[in-house]
DSSP file (Angstrom, degrees, kcal/mol; ACC not computed):
  #  RESIDUE AA STRUCTURE BP1 BP2  ACC     N-H-->O    O-->H-N    N-H-->O    O-->H-N    TCO  KAPPA ALPHA  PHI   PSI    X-CA   Y-CA   Z-CA
    1    1 A M     >        0   0    0      0, 0.0     4,-2.4     0, 0.0     5,-0.2   0.000 360.0 360.0 360.0 -34.5  145.7  -20.1   92.5
    2    2 A E  H  >  +     0   0    0      1,-0.2     4,-2.5     2,-0.2     5,-0.2   0.898 360.0  51.1 -65.0 -33.8  144.3  -16.6   93.3
    3    3 A T  H  > S+     0   0    0      2,-0.2     4,-2.7     1,-0.2    -1,-0.2   0.905 111.0  49.1 -71.0 -41.8  147.5  -15.5   95.1
    4    4 A G  H  > S+     0   0    0      2,-0.2     4,-2.8     1,-0.2    -1,-0.2   0.896 112.0  45.9 -65.8 -41.2  149.6  -16.5   92.2
    5    5 A L  H  X S+     0   0    0     -4,-2.4     4,-2.4     2,-0.2    -2,-0.2   0.896 114.5  49.3 -59.8 -46.0  147.4  -14.7   89.7
    6    6 A L  H  X S+     0   0    0     -4,-2.5     4,-2.4    -5,-0.2    -2,-0.2   0.927 112.5  48.1 -63.2 -47.5  147.4  -11.6   92.0
    7    7 A G  H  X S+     0   0    0     -4,-2.7     4,-3.4     1,-0.2     5,-0.2   0.937 110.4  51.2 -64.3 -47.0  151.2  -11.8   92.3
    8    8 A W  H  X S+     0   0    0     -4,-2.8     4,-2.6     1,-0.2     5,-0.3   0.949 113.6  44.4 -59.1 -46.2  151.7  -12.2   88.5
    9    9 A C  H  X S+     0   0    0     -4,-2.4     4,-2.1     2,-0.2    41,-0.2   0.870 114.9  49.0 -64.1 -37.9  149.4   -9.0   87.9
   10   10 A F  H  X S+     0   0    0     -4,-2.4     4,-2.9    -5,-0.2     5,-0.2   0.978 112.4  47.9 -61.4 -55.2  151.2   -7.1   90.6
   11   11 A F  H  X S+     0   0    0     -4,-3.4     4,-2.5     1,-0.2    -2,-0.2   0.934 115.1  44.5 -53.3 -53.0  154.6   -8.0   89.3
   12   12 A L  H  X S+     0   0    0     -4,-2.6     4,-2.9     1,-0.2    -1,-0.2   0.859 110.9  54.3 -62.9 -34.0  153.7   -7.1   85.7
   13   13 A S  H  X S+     0   0    0     -4,-2.1     4,-3.0    33,-0.3    -1,-0.2   0.929 107.9  48.6 -61.6 -42.5  152.1   -4.0   86.7
   14   14 A L  H  X S+     0   0    0     -4,-2.9     4,-2.4     2,-0.2     5,-0.2   0.936 113.4  48.8 -61.7 -45.1  155.2   -2.9   88.6
   15   15 A I  H  X S+     0   0    0     -4,-2.5     4,-1.1    -5,-0.2    -2,-0.2   0.930 113.6  45.9 -54.3 -49.9  157.3   -3.8   85.5
   16   16 A L  H  X S+     0   0    0     -4,-2.9     4,-1.8     2,-0.2    -1,-0.2   0.868 110.8  53.8 -68.4 -40.5  155.0   -1.8   83.2
   17   17 A F  H >X S+     0   0    0     -4,-3.0     4,-1.8     1,-0.2     3,-0.7   0.981 113.9  40.5 -55.4 -57.0  154.9    1.2   85.6
   18   18 A F  H 3X S+     0   0    0     -4,-2.4     4,-1.3     1,-0.3    -1,-0.2   0.664 110.0  58.0 -73.3  -9.6  158.5    1.6   85.8
   19   19 A T  H 3X S+     0   0    0     -4,-1.1     4,-2.2    -5,-0.2    -1,-0.3   0.749 104.7  53.7 -84.7 -24.7  159.0    0.9   82.1
   20   20 A M  H <X S+     0   0    0     -4,-1.8     4,-1.8    -3,-0.7    -2,-0.2   0.866 107.9  49.8 -70.0 -35.2  156.7    3.8   81.4
   21   21 A G  H  X S+     0   0    0     -4,-1.8     4,-1.8     2,-0.2    -2,-0.2   0.850 112.8  47.4 -70.9 -31.8  158.8    6.1   83.5
   22   22 A Y  H  X S+     0   0    0     -4,-1.3     4,-2.9    -5,-0.2     5,-0.2   0.954 110.7  49.9 -71.0 -41.7  161.9    4.9   81.7
   23   23 A D  H  X S+     0   0    0     -4,-2.2     4,-1.9     1,-0.2    -2,-0.2   0.868 109.2  51.5 -60.5 -36.2  160.4    5.4   78.4
   24   24 A K  H  X S+     0   0    0     -4,-1.8     4,-2.1     2,-0.2    -1,-0.2   0.877 110.6  51.4 -63.7 -39.8  159.3    8.9   79.3
   25   25 A G  H  X S+     0   0    0     -4,-1.8     4,-2.4     1,-0.2    -2,-0.2   0.948 110.1  47.8 -64.5 -43.6  162.9    9.6   80.4
   26   26 A Q  H  X>S+     0   0    0     -4,-2.9     5,-2.4     1,-0.2     4,-1.1   0.837 109.7  52.6 -69.4 -32.9  164.2    8.4   77.2
   27   27 A A  H  <5S+     0   0    0     -4,-1.9    -1,-0.2    -5,-0.2     3,-0.2   0.901 110.2  48.7 -64.3 -43.1  161.7   10.5   75.2
   28   28 A I  H  <5S+     0   0    0     -4,-2.1    -2,-0.2     1,-0.2    -1,-0.2   0.927 117.6  40.3 -70.6 -41.8  162.8   13.5   77.1
   29   29 A K  H  <5S-     0   0    0     -4,-2.4    -1,-0.2    -5,-0.2    -2,-0.2   0.630 109.2-118.8 -76.0 -11.7  166.6   12.7   76.4
   30   30 A G  T  <5 +     0   0    0     -4,-1.1    -3,-0.2    -3,-0.2    -4,-0.1   0.777  67.4 139.7  72.4  28.7  166.0   11.6   72.9
   31   31 A G      < -     0   0    0     -5,-2.4     2,-0.3    -6,-0.2    -1,-0.1  -0.047  62.8 -52.1 -88.9-165.5  167.3    8.2   73.6
   32   32 A R        -     0   0    0      1,-0.1    -1,-0.2    -3,-0.1     2,-0.1  -0.567  61.9-146.1 -78.2 135.8  166.3    4.7   72.6
   33   33 A R        -     0   0    0     -2,-0.3   -10,-0.1    -3,-0.1    -1,-0.1  -0.438  16.6-106.3-100.9 166.5  162.6    4.3   73.3
   34   34 A V        -     0   0    0     -2,-0.1     5,-0.1   -15,-0.1    -1,-0.0  -0.824  45.8-108.9 -92.2 130.0  160.6    1.2   74.4
   35   35 A P     >  -     0   0    0      0, 0.0     4,-1.6     0, 0.0     3,-0.2  -0.282  17.8-130.1 -62.4 142.8  158.5   -0.1   71.4
   36   36 A E  H  > S+     0   0    0      1,-0.2     4,-2.7     2,-0.2     5,-0.2   0.908 107.0  63.4 -63.1 -38.9  154.8    0.5   71.8
   37   37 A K  H  > S+     0   0    0      1,-0.2     4,-2.6     2,-0.2    -1,-0.2   0.910 102.7  50.5 -49.1 -46.8  154.2   -3.2   71.0
   38   38 A Q  H  > S+     0   0    0      2,-0.2     4,-2.3     1,-0.2    -1,-0.2   0.868 106.6  51.4 -66.5 -37.5  156.1   -4.1   74.0
   39   39 A L  H  X S+     0   0    0     -4,-1.6     4,-1.8     2,-0.2    -2,-0.2   0.917 113.6  45.7 -59.7 -46.1  154.2   -1.8   76.3
   40   40 A F  H  X S+     0   0    0     -4,-2.7     4,-3.2     2,-0.2     5,-0.3   0.923 108.5  57.0 -64.1 -40.6  150.9   -3.3   75.0
   41   41 A A  H  X S+     0   0    0     -4,-2.6     4,-2.4     1,-0.2     6,-0.2   0.963 109.2  45.8 -55.8 -55.5  152.3   -6.8   75.4
   42   42 A L  H  <>S+     0   0    0     -4,-2.3     5,-2.3     1,-0.2    -1,-0.2   0.871 112.7  50.8 -49.7 -40.1  153.0   -6.1   79.1
   43   43 A A  I ><>S+     0   0    0     -4,-1.8     3,-1.3     4,-0.2     5,-1.0   0.913 110.9  47.3 -66.5 -41.7  149.6   -4.7   79.5
   44   44 A V  I 3<5S+     0   0    0     -4,-3.2    -2,-0.2     1,-0.3    -1,-0.2   0.841 106.7  58.6 -71.5 -28.6  147.8   -7.6   77.9
   45   45 A L  I 3<5S-     0   0    0     -4,-2.4    -1,-0.3    -5,-0.3    -2,-0.2   0.390 136.9 -73.7 -85.0   6.1  149.7  -10.1   79.9
   46   46 A G  I < 5S+     0   0    0     -3,-1.3     3,-0.3    -5,-0.2   -33,-0.3   0.360 106.6  99.0 128.1  -2.0  148.5   -8.6   83.1
   47   47 A G  I  >< +     0   0    0     -5,-2.3     4,-2.4   -35,-0.2     5,-0.2   0.181  42.4 115.6 -97.1  18.6  150.2   -5.3   83.8
   48   48 A A  H  ><S+     0   0    0     -5,-1.0     4,-2.6     1,-0.2    27,-0.2   0.895  73.0  56.8 -57.2 -44.1  147.5   -2.9   82.5
   49   49 A T  H  > S+     0   0    0     -3,-0.3     4,-2.5     1,-0.2    -1,-0.2   0.936 109.6  44.9 -61.2 -45.8  146.8   -1.4   85.9
   50   50 A G  H  > S+     0   0    0    -41,-0.2     4,-2.7     1,-0.2    -1,-0.2   0.873 112.8  53.7 -69.2 -33.1  150.6   -0.3   86.3
   51   51 A G  H  X S+     0   0    0     -4,-2.4     4,-1.8     2,-0.2    -1,-0.2   0.892 108.3  46.9 -62.1 -38.8  150.5    1.0   82.7
   52   52 A L  H  X S+     0   0    0     -4,-2.6     4,-1.5    -5,-0.2    -2,-0.2   0.937 116.2  46.5 -72.5 -43.7  147.5    3.1   83.4
   53   53 A L  H  X S+     0   0    0     -4,-2.5     4,-2.5     1,-0.2     5,-0.2   0.904 111.1  52.3 -58.7 -42.3  149.2    4.4   86.7
   54   54 A G  H  X S+     0   0    0     -4,-2.7     4,-2.1    -5,-0.2     6,-0.4   0.833 106.0  52.7 -69.5 -28.2  152.4    5.0   84.9
   55   55 A M  H  X>S+     0   0    0     -4,-1.8     5,-1.1     1,-0.2     4,-0.6   0.892 116.1  41.0 -66.1 -39.7  150.7    7.0   82.2
   56   56 A R  H  <5S+     0   0    0     -4,-1.5    -2,-0.2     3,-0.2    -1,-0.2   0.904 117.0  46.5 -72.6 -45.6  149.2    9.2   84.8
   57   57 A A  H  <5S+     0   0    0     -4,-2.5    -2,-0.2     1,-0.2    -3,-0.2   0.939 125.9  28.6 -66.4 -49.3  152.2    9.5   87.1
   58   58 A F  H  <5S-     0   0    0     -4,-2.1    -1,-0.2    -5,-0.2    -2,-0.2   0.470 101.1-127.1 -94.4  -2.0  154.7   10.2   84.3
   59   59 A R  T  <5 +     0   0    0     -4,-0.6     2,-0.4     1,-0.2    -3,-0.2   0.920  57.0 154.1  49.6  49.4  152.3   11.9   81.9
   60   60 A H      < -     0   0    0     -5,-1.1    -1,-0.2    -6,-0.4    -2,-0.1  -0.915  56.4  -4.5-121.3 132.2  153.4    9.6   79.3
   61   61 A K  S >  S+     0   0    0     -2,-0.4     3,-0.9    -3,-0.1     6,-0.2   0.629  84.1 132.0  66.9  17.6  151.5    8.5   76.2
   62   62 A T  T 3   +     0   0    0      1,-0.2    -1,-0.1    -7,-0.2    -2,-0.1   0.655  66.9  57.2 -79.5  -8.7  148.3   10.4   77.4
   63   63 A R  T 3  S+     0   0    0      1,-0.1     2,-0.9     5,-0.0    -1,-0.2   0.648  86.6  94.2 -86.5 -14.8  147.8   12.1   74.0
   64   64 A H    X>  -     0   0    0     -3,-0.9     4,-2.3     1,-0.2     3,-1.0  -0.668  61.8-161.6 -83.0 106.2  147.6    8.6   72.4
   65   65 A L  H 3> S+     0   0    0     -2,-0.9     4,-2.3     1,-0.3     5,-0.4   0.795  89.6  58.8 -55.1 -33.5  144.0    7.6   72.1
   66   66 A S  H 3> S+     0   0    0      1,-0.2     4,-1.8     2,-0.2    -1,-0.3   0.847 109.3  44.6 -67.6 -36.3  145.0    3.9   71.7
   67   67 A F  H <>>S+     0   0    0     -3,-1.0     4,-1.9    -6,-0.2     5,-0.5   0.859 113.8  49.2 -76.4 -34.6  146.8    4.0   75.1
   68   68 A R  H  X5S+     0   0    0     -4,-2.3     4,-1.2    -7,-0.2    -2,-0.2   0.964 122.5  32.0 -66.6 -47.4  144.1    5.8   76.9
   69   69 A I  H  X5S+     0   0    0     -4,-2.3     4,-2.6    -5,-0.2     5,-0.3   0.935 122.0  49.5 -68.4 -47.8  141.4    3.6   75.8
   70   70 A G  H  X5S+     0   0    0     -4,-1.8     4,-2.4    -5,-0.4     5,-0.2   0.922 114.7  42.6 -64.9 -50.4  143.5    0.4   75.5
   71   71 A F  H  X5S+     0   0    0     -4,-1.9     4,-2.6    -5,-0.2    -1,-0.2   0.924 115.4  49.5 -66.4 -44.5  145.0    0.6   79.0
   72   72 A T  H  X<S+     0   0    0     -4,-1.2     4,-1.9    -5,-0.5    -2,-0.2   0.901 112.3  47.1 -57.7 -46.1  141.8    1.7   80.6
   73   73 A A  H  X S+     0   0    0     -4,-2.6     4,-2.0     2,-0.2    -2,-0.2   0.879 113.0  48.7 -71.7 -39.4  139.8   -1.2   79.0
   74   74 A L  H  X S+     0   0    0     -4,-2.4     4,-3.3    -5,-0.3     5,-0.3   0.915 109.4  54.3 -65.8 -40.5  142.4   -3.8   79.9
   75   75 A T  H  X S+     0   0    0     -4,-2.6     4,-2.5     1,-0.2     5,-0.2   0.922 109.9  45.6 -58.1 -45.0  142.5   -2.6   83.4
   76   76 A V  H  X S+     0   0    0     -4,-1.9     4,-1.9     2,-0.2    -1,-0.2   0.853 114.4  47.7 -62.6 -41.3  138.9   -2.9   83.8
   77   77 A L  H  X S+     0   0    0     -4,-2.0     4,-2.1     2,-0.2    -2,-0.2   0.912 114.0  47.1 -69.7 -46.1  138.9   -6.4   82.2
   78   78 A Q  H  X S+     0   0    0     -4,-3.3     4,-2.7     2,-0.2     5,-0.2   0.924 113.6  46.6 -62.4 -43.4  141.8   -7.6   84.4
   79   79 A L  H  X S+     0   0    0     -4,-2.5     4,-2.7    -5,-0.3    -2,-0.2   0.937 113.5  48.6 -61.6 -45.6  140.3   -6.3   87.5
   80   80 A A  H  X S+     0   0    0     -4,-1.9     4,-2.3    -5,-0.2    -1,-0.2   0.887 113.9  47.1 -64.3 -39.4  136.9   -7.7   86.7
   81   81 A A  H  X S+     0   0    0     -4,-2.1     4,-3.2     2,-0.2    -2,-0.2   0.915 113.6  48.3 -72.3 -42.4  138.6  -11.2   85.9
   82   82 A L  H  X S+     0   0    0     -4,-2.7     4,-2.1     2,-0.2    -2,-0.2   0.873 111.9  49.8 -57.2 -39.8  140.7  -11.0   89.1
   83   83 A G  H  X S+     0   0    0     -4,-2.7     4,-2.3    -5,-0.2    -2,-0.2   0.942 113.1  46.2 -71.5 -45.6  137.6  -10.2   91.1
   84   84 A W  H  X S+     0   0    0     -4,-2.3     4,-2.7     2,-0.2    -2,-0.2   0.930 109.9  53.0 -54.6 -53.7  135.6  -13.1   89.6
   85   85 A T  H  < S+     0   0    0     -4,-3.2    -1,-0.2     1,-0.2    -2,-0.2   0.900 115.9  40.3 -58.2 -41.0  138.4  -15.5   90.1
   86   86 A I  H  < S+     0   0    0     -4,-2.1    -1,-0.2    -5,-0.2    -2,-0.2   0.868 114.5  52.2 -76.5 -32.6  138.6  -14.6   93.8
   87   87 A W  H  <        0   0    0     -4,-2.3    -2,-0.2     1,-0.2    -1,-0.2   0.871 360.0 360.0 -67.8 -38.2  135.0  -14.4   94.3
   88   88 A R     <        0   0    0     -4,-2.7    -1,-0.2    -5,-0.2    -2,-0.2   0.542 360.0 360.0 -75.5 360.0  134.1  -17.9   92.8
């Protein structure tokens, strides 16, 4: 079960990381953006680490306090939950 959960979080983190990069590109070009609700949904479902890394790598959504606090808190919670699951 642990490997499946780790795989799920890794997969969603990759998706959210690249989605953050795509959204940053769209913001620069003035194109169609990814809704913030969708970004948070991917983070809540297990991809918060990728979202946090994407924020930093692409310098995207860094001025939004909700993203800075939300992605950081979700990352801590998800990593703690994964650690607890593996440890027990």
